[in-house]
Structure formats: structure tokens, C-alpha cells
C-alpha positions, 0 to 999 in steps of 0.5 A: 411454508415456502423458504423464500417467503420467510425471514432468514435473519437468524437473530431476528425476532420475526424468524420463520415468519413470512416476508413480503416480496414486491417482485417475486419470481411468480410475477414474471411470465414463464416462457411457455405462457407466451405461446412460444412465439419468440422461443421455439422449443429445442428439437427433441423436447416436448412441451411437458418436458419443457414445462417441467424444466421451467418449474425446476429452474424456478425452484433452483432460482428460488433456492439461490435467492434463499441462499443469498439471503442466508449468506447475507444474514450470516455476513452481517452477523459475523460483522456484528460479532467482530465489532463486539469483539473489537476486531477491525479490518486493520487488526485482521490484516495484521493478524493475517500478515503475522500468520503469513510471515510465521508460515513463511518462516516455517516453510521448507523453502525458507528453512532450506534457503536460510541453511544455504545462506548460513553455509555460504557465510561459513565458507572460505570464499565468503570469508575471503571476499569479505576480507577483500571488501573490508581492505578495499574499504579501508584503502578507499577511506585512506585515499579519500582522507589524503585527497581531502588533506591535499585539497585543504593544503591547496586551498590554504596555499591559494589563500596565502597567494598574492592573487588571492590577497589582492582579490580579498583586498578588493572585496574588503574595499567594496564592502567598505564602500557599500556598508561603511566602517564597522565602528560607525554602524550604530551612529551613521548607518543609512536606512533603505529608505534613504538616498543610498539604499543597499543592494 
């Protein structure tokens, strides 16, 4: 029986039975059947050799088609098995990433780089650099604290100055004119729909 004309799904109840093909390779004319009008034979090739090569080409193309069908059936079967096992593409990706990370951690390059970093961390130059950076951080922190204190003192001095007090009084007077006295909030307050709406 011709392998192209069989059902290749290995789980199919019709396994091995012929399958109908609407457009098989037999439906297409072979080059030689057209009389070679548009395609002359290459030099040194006889008509019999060309015919033999054509029939071999047809067989190879049929085998390729069969292999494609078998591969497709196997991929569908594998997908179905994964679905039954609860393996989703996301789970597979996680497993691949985990395995890849484990492979990286056990690789010679990673192990030697890790050992080199450990050696650097134990070296005197690293320890001195770490101490210097720590001291610089402490000094920077102290300097920022001093700057903050100085700014706070300066703002306090400004608030106690005559100019600031004068400005504060003017803002207070403006507020009184706009809002009114606080004691009369509930009794004499004006609503926005009256004659003197707030800003």
C-alpha cells in the first residue's frame, strides 16, 4: 500500500487505511509529458535518465509529504499529552528558565567568576575601599545634617524678622477681609452664590 495514501495519525482508529487526497502529485503533469517544449534537457542527460530522475523526485517529494504528516501527528499527540499532564507553555518556560539558571550556576565560567569575586571581597584593597566609602558616607550624612540645621535656623531667624512679621500681618489682614472673622463663621458666612463670592 502507498504510504502517502494512508492515515498516519498513530492514535486514529483508521490507522493504516487509505486517505482520500484531492490534489496528489499524480494530478500534476511531469515535465517530460509536455514534450519538453519549455524545458530542454541539460546537456549530457538522456530522456531515459531524465525520466528516472523525475520519478525519483516524485518519490522523494511523497516521502517528504509523509514525513510532514507523521511529524504533524506526533506534535498533536505531544500537545495532547502535555495538556493531560497539565503542562502549559508557561510551566515549560519556567522549567526551562530554572534548568538554564542551574546550568549557569554549575558552569565553569560562573564558578570561576564567583571564586574571583570572593577573592576580591577578601582582598585588602577592597576592604580599604569599603572603609573609605563608609567614612565618606558618614561625612556626607553629617554635612547634610548640618546644612539642614543651618537652613532651619535661618528660616527661624527670618520668621522672627520685622520684614516677615510685616508680611505675615498683611496676609492676615487680607485673609480677614476675604474670609471674615473666625468667630462668626457659622452665623455670618456668605455662600458663593451671594454678591461677594470667594476667589
